[in-house]
C-alpha positions as CSV (number, residue, x, y, z in Angstrom):
1,M,0.3,-0.1,0.0
2,E,1.6,3.6,-1.1
3,L,1.2,6.9,0.7
4,G,-0.5,8.7,-2.1
5,D,-1.2,12.6,-2.3
6,R,-4.6,12.2,-0.4
7,K,-3.1,9.9,2.4
8,L,-0.4,12.4,2.9
9,R,-2.7,15.3,3.3
10,I,-5.0,13.4,5.7
11,L,-1.8,12.5,7.7
12,Q,-0.4,15.9,8.0
13,A,-3.9,17.4,8.9
14,I,-4.1,14.6,11.8
15,I,-0.7,15.4,13.1
16,D,-1.1,19.3,13.0
17,D,-4.3,18.8,14.9
18,Y,-2.8,16.4,17.6
19,I,0.1,18.7,18.1
20,I,-2.3,21.6,19.0
21,S,-5.1,19.6,20.7
22,A,-3.5,16.6,22.3
23,E,-6.8,14.8,21.5
24,P,-7.4,11.9,19.4
25,V,-8.3,13.1,16.0
26,G,-11.5,11.7,14.1
27,S,-12.4,11.9,10.4
28,R,-15.3,14.6,11.2
29,T,-12.7,16.8,12.7
30,I,-10.7,16.6,9.6
31,A,-13.6,16.9,7.3
32,K,-14.5,20.1,9.0
33,K,-11.5,22.0,9.9
34,Y,-8.9,21.1,7.0
35,G,-10.8,21.6,3.8
36,I,-9.5,18.4,2.2
37,G,-12.6,18.2,0.1
38,I,-13.6,14.6,0.8
39,S,-16.2,12.8,2.9
40,S,-15.8,11.8,6.4
41,A,-16.5,8.3,5.3
42,T,-13.6,8.3,2.7
43,I,-11.4,9.8,5.5
44,R,-12.2,7.1,7.7
45,N,-11.2,4.6,5.2
46,E,-8.0,6.2,4.7
47,M,-7.6,6.5,8.2
48,A,-7.8,2.7,8.5
49,D,-5.2,2.3,6.0
50,L,-2.8,4.6,7.6
51,E,-3.4,2.6,10.9
52,E,-2.8,-0.7,8.9
53,M,0.4,0.9,7.6
54,G,1.7,1.9,11.1
55,Y,1.2,5.7,10.8
56,L,-1.8,6.1,13.2
57,E,-2.7,4.4,16.5
58,Q,-5.9,4.1,18.2
59,P,-5.3,4.8,21.9
60,H,-8.7,3.4,23.0
61,T,-12.1,2.6,21.5
62,S,-13.0,6.0,20.3
63,A,-13.1,6.8,16.9
64,G,-10.2,9.3,17.0
65,R,-6.4,8.4,16.0
66,I,-3.2,9.7,17.2
67,P,0.2,9.9,15.1
68,S,2.8,7.0,15.6
69,D,6.4,7.7,15.9
70,K,6.8,6.6,12.4
71,A,4.1,9.3,11.4
72,Y,6.1,11.9,13.3
73,R,9.5,10.9,11.3
74,L,7.5,11.1,7.8
75,Y,6.4,14.4,8.9
76,V,9.6,16.0,9.8
77,D,11.3,14.6,6.8
78,R,8.7,15.4,4.2
79,L,5.7,17.4,5.3
80,M,6.9,19.9,7.9
81,Q,7.4,23.4,6.9
82,V,9.8,25.1,9.2
83,K,8.5,28.6,10.4
84,T,10.5,31.6,10.5
85,L,11.0,33.1,13.8
86,S,8.9,36.0,14.6
87,T,10.6,39.6,14.5
88,E,10.0,39.9,18.0
89,Q,11.7,36.7,18.9
90,A,14.6,37.3,16.6
91,L,15.1,40.5,18.1
92,F,14.8,39.2,21.6
93,I,17.8,36.6,20.9
94,K,19.9,39.4,19.3
95,R,19.5,41.7,22.1
96,F,20.3,39.0,24.5
97,Y,23.8,38.4,22.9
98,D,24.4,42.2,22.2
99,E,24.1,42.9,25.8
100,K,26.2,40.1,27.0
101,N,29.5,40.5,28.4
102,S,29.5,37.9,31.2
103,Q,31.6,34.8,31.9
104,L,31.1,32.0,29.4
105,E,29.5,29.7,31.8
106,D,26.9,32.5,32.6
107,I,26.3,33.0,29.0
108,I,25.6,29.2,28.3
109,S,23.2,28.8,31.4
110,Q,21.2,31.8,30.2
111,T,21.1,30.4,26.6
112,A,19.4,27.5,27.9
113,R,16.9,29.8,29.7
114,V,16.2,31.9,26.4
115,I,15.6,28.5,24.5
116,S,13.1,27.2,27.0
117,D,11.4,30.5,27.1
118,I,10.7,30.7,23.3
119,T,9.9,26.9,22.7
120,D,8.0,26.2,25.9
121,Y,9.9,23.0,26.4
122,T,12.8,21.8,28.4
123,S,16.2,22.7,27.0
124,V,19.7,21.3,27.6
125,V,23.0,23.1,27.1
126,L,26.2,21.1,27.3
127,R,29.2,23.0,28.7
128,P,31.9,23.7,26.0
129,Q,34.0,20.5,25.9
130,L,37.8,21.4,26.5
131,N,38.8,18.3,24.5
132,K,37.4,20.3,21.4
133,I,39.0,23.6,22.6
134,L,42.6,24.9,21.5
135,I,45.1,26.1,24.0
136,K,46.3,29.6,23.1
137,R,48.7,30.4,25.9
138,I,50.5,28.8,29.0
139,Q,51.7,31.4,31.3
140,L,53.6,31.2,34.7
141,I,53.1,34.3,36.8
142,P,55.0,34.7,40.1
143,I,52.7,35.5,43.2
144,D,55.5,36.0,45.5
145,Q,59.1,34.5,46.2
146,A,57.7,31.3,47.0
147,Y,54.6,30.6,44.7
148,G,53.5,31.3,41.2
149,L,50.2,30.9,39.4
150,L,50.1,28.8,36.2
151,V,47.3,29.9,34.0
152,V,46.1,28.1,30.8
153,V,44.1,30.4,28.2
154,T,42.1,28.6,25.5
155,D,40.6,29.9,22.3
156,S,37.1,29.8,23.9
157,G,37.9,32.1,26.6
158,I,38.1,29.4,29.3
159,I,40.9,30.1,31.7
160,R,42.3,27.4,34.1
161,D,44.7,28.4,36.8
162,S,46.8,26.6,39.4
163,V,49.3,27.6,42.1
164,I,52.6,26.1,42.1
165,R,55.8,26.1,44.3
166,L,58.9,28.1,42.8
167,P,62.4,27.2,43.2
168,E,64.3,29.5,45.6
169,G,65.8,32.6,44.0
170,I,64.1,32.0,40.6
171,E,64.1,35.0,38.1
172,P,61.0,36.2,36.6
173,G,62.8,35.9,33.1
174,Y,63.2,32.2,33.8
175,L,59.6,31.9,34.3
176,D,58.8,33.7,30.9
177,R,61.3,31.3,29.3
178,I,59.5,28.2,30.7
179,S,56.0,29.9,29.7
180,N,57.2,30.6,26.1
181,M,58.4,26.9,25.7
182,L,55.1,25.6,27.0
183,S,52.9,28.0,24.9
184,E,55.1,27.3,21.8
185,R,54.8,23.4,22.3
186,F,50.9,23.3,23.1
187,A,49.5,26.4,20.9
188,N,46.6,25.3,18.8
189,R,46.5,21.6,20.4
190,S,43.7,20.5,22.3
191,C,43.9,20.4,26.2
192,A,43.7,16.8,26.0
193,Q,46.8,16.7,24.1
194,I,48.9,18.0,27.2
195,D,51.7,15.6,27.9
196,L,55.0,17.0,29.3
197,E,56.6,13.7,29.5
198,V,57.5,13.8,25.8
199,I,59.2,17.2,25.8
200,P,62.9,16.4,25.6
201,D,64.2,20.1,25.3
202,M,61.9,21.2,28.1
203,R,63.2,18.5,30.4
204,R,66.8,19.7,29.6
205,E,65.9,23.2,30.2
206,I,64.5,22.2,33.8
207,M,66.7,19.4,34.5
208,S,68.4,21.5,37.3
209,N,65.0,22.0,38.9
210,R,63.5,18.5,38.8
211,D,60.9,19.3,41.7
212,F,59.9,22.5,39.9
213,F,59.3,20.4,36.5
214,N,57.2,18.0,38.5
215,N,55.3,20.9,40.1
216,I,54.5,22.2,36.6
217,V,53.2,18.7,35.3
218,D,51.2,18.1,38.5
219,A,49.8,21.7,38.0
220,L,48.8,21.2,34.4
221,T,47.3,17.9,35.1
222,E,45.2,19.6,37.8
223,S,44.4,22.4,35.8
224,M,43.0,20.3,33.2
225,A,41.5,17.4,35.4
226,G,37.8,19.1,34.6
227,R,38.3,18.8,30.8
228,D,35.9,15.8,30.6
229,K,33.4,17.1,33.2
230,K,30.0,16.3,32.1
231,E,28.1,19.5,32.9
232,I,24.9,20.6,31.6
233,F,22.6,23.6,31.9
234,L,18.9,23.1,32.1
235,G,16.2,25.6,31.3
236,G,12.4,25.1,31.9
237,A,12.5,21.8,33.6
238,S,9.1,22.4,35.0
239,N,7.8,23.0,31.6
240,I,6.9,19.7,31.2
241,F,3.9,20.1,33.5
242,N,2.3,22.2,30.8
243,F,1.7,19.1,28.6
244,P,-1.4,16.5,29.2
245,E,1.1,13.7,28.5
246,Y,2.7,14.5,31.9
247,H,-0.3,15.4,34.0
248,D,0.1,11.9,35.4
249,I,2.5,12.8,38.6
250,E,4.4,9.7,38.3
251,K,5.5,10.1,34.9
252,A,6.4,13.8,35.4
253,K,8.3,12.6,38.5
254,T,10.1,10.0,36.3
255,F,10.8,12.7,33.7
256,L,12.2,15.1,36.6
257,D,14.3,12.2,38.0
258,I,16.0,11.6,34.6
259,L,17.0,15.2,34.3
260,E,18.8,15.0,37.5
261,E,21.0,12.2,36.0
262,T,23.5,14.8,34.7
263,E,26.0,12.3,33.0
264,F,23.0,10.4,31.5
265,I,21.5,13.5,30.0
266,Y,24.8,14.8,28.9
267,D,25.6,11.5,27.0
268,I,22.2,11.5,25.3
269,I,22.6,15.0,24.0
270,D,26.3,14.6,23.1
271,K,25.7,11.4,21.2
272,L,22.9,13.0,19.2
273,G,24.4,16.3,18.5
274,D,25.9,16.6,15.0
275,N,26.3,19.6,12.5
276,G,23.1,21.1,11.8
277,V,19.8,20.4,13.5
278,S,19.1,16.9,14.6
279,I,15.8,15.3,15.3
280,T,15.3,12.0,17.3
281,I,11.6,10.8,17.9
282,G,10.5,8.5,20.5
283,E,11.6,4.8,20.0
284,E,14.3,5.9,17.7
285,N,16.1,6.8,21.0
286,E,18.3,4.0,22.1
287,F,17.9,4.9,25.6
288,T,14.5,3.3,26.7
289,E,14.0,5.9,29.5
290,M,13.6,8.6,26.7
291,Q,11.6,6.6,24.2
292,N,8.3,8.5,25.1
293,C,10.2,11.8,24.3
294,S,11.5,13.6,21.1
295,I,14.7,15.3,21.3
296,V,16.1,18.2,19.0
297,T,19.6,18.9,19.0
298,A,22.1,21.4,17.2
299,T,25.8,22.3,17.8
300,Y,27.5,25.6,18.5
301,H,30.9,26.3,17.3
302,V,33.9,28.7,17.9
303,G,35.0,29.5,14.2
304,D,34.8,26.2,12.3
305,R,35.2,23.9,15.5
306,M,32.3,22.4,17.3
307,V,32.7,22.8,20.9
308,G,29.1,22.1,22.4
309,T,25.5,21.1,21.9
310,I,22.1,22.3,22.5
311,G,19.1,20.4,23.0
312,V,15.3,20.6,23.5
313,I,13.5,17.8,25.0
314,G,9.7,17.2,24.9
315,P,6.7,15.0,24.2
316,T,6.7,13.2,20.7
317,R,3.8,15.4,20.2
318,M,6.2,18.4,19.8
319,H,5.6,21.6,17.7
320,Y,8.7,20.3,15.5
321,S,8.6,23.2,13.1
322,K,8.8,26.0,15.8
323,V,11.6,24.0,17.7
324,V,13.5,23.7,14.5
325,S,13.5,27.2,13.7
326,V,14.3,28.3,17.1
327,M,17.3,25.8,17.5
328,E,18.7,26.9,13.8
329,Y,18.5,30.4,15.0
330,M,20.2,29.9,18.3
331,E,22.7,27.8,17.0
332,K,23.9,30.5,14.5
333,A,23.4,33.2,17.2
334,L,25.6,31.4,20.0
335,T,28.3,30.5,17.5
336,Q,28.4,34.0,16.1
337,Y,28.8,35.4,19.5
338,L,31.5,32.9,20.6
339,T,33.3,33.2,17.7
340,K,33.4,37.2,18.0
341,L,34.5,36.8,21.5
342,Y,37.1,34.0,21.2
343,G,37.8,33.3,17.5
344,E,40.9,34.1,16.0
């Protein structure tokens, strides 16, 4: 059985209506509201075919049908028309970034709030991943005669610092030479590529201060220890209560409990994140805990390099066209902002 034009129009009408109403859709509703130009009886027959083909489901004994995950996949791939953000929404996002001069993590956390406010769903933004961020400079700065500060600056504006003990009688020029050597060796490498044990020229330079060399190694290791930290920023976690699917307290509680599993949510969003906007619907998700949800993700960049992922989680009855338009716009706006701040 093939999906002809009439079946596609009926299926699109059912999906559009169900996204708005959250109520099973009957043939009479389609005939009255969507001007397809065919009788209720014919629509009923077509709906029966669509159910047999796996595109519709009948939740109970009423005449109404609801879309299946298969139907939503067809919808987003072939039928959906992505809406352009309203002028008001676009200006809101533009002003948000134009007015920002905060720390990076504050910008990322507030980005999650903006996404949830506009979409009305729960948003997730992954912390920029240091293994995808490049080192710009490593600098040793004297604090006093006994201690110095080792500072690692990345091209995403993330600065890591650690206090180290200095050798007695060390001169500031000596620290500058070591800083230049470190910077020259690791400039434009990822934080994950730090390995001081393979720098013979540096080992020779610091051989007379073996303890100092070890202090530098320890400080760099400590400074980069959080590079694989799986941190997420959530926006609008309570938005899930706005949807009839989650009026069941136990179901809503399960969803909120899952959101508290930071590493789990991080792994889901990180795995789904790809260049451009990606949509995962219901049972397409390999994690059973999320198979009654849809997840829309997009990646953000510094220049051409992907450093993090943004995501929206909601019921499979998601307003996909609206969410995709928001994600496309936010992806570009956040990338533009970060590149302007931290790009070469």
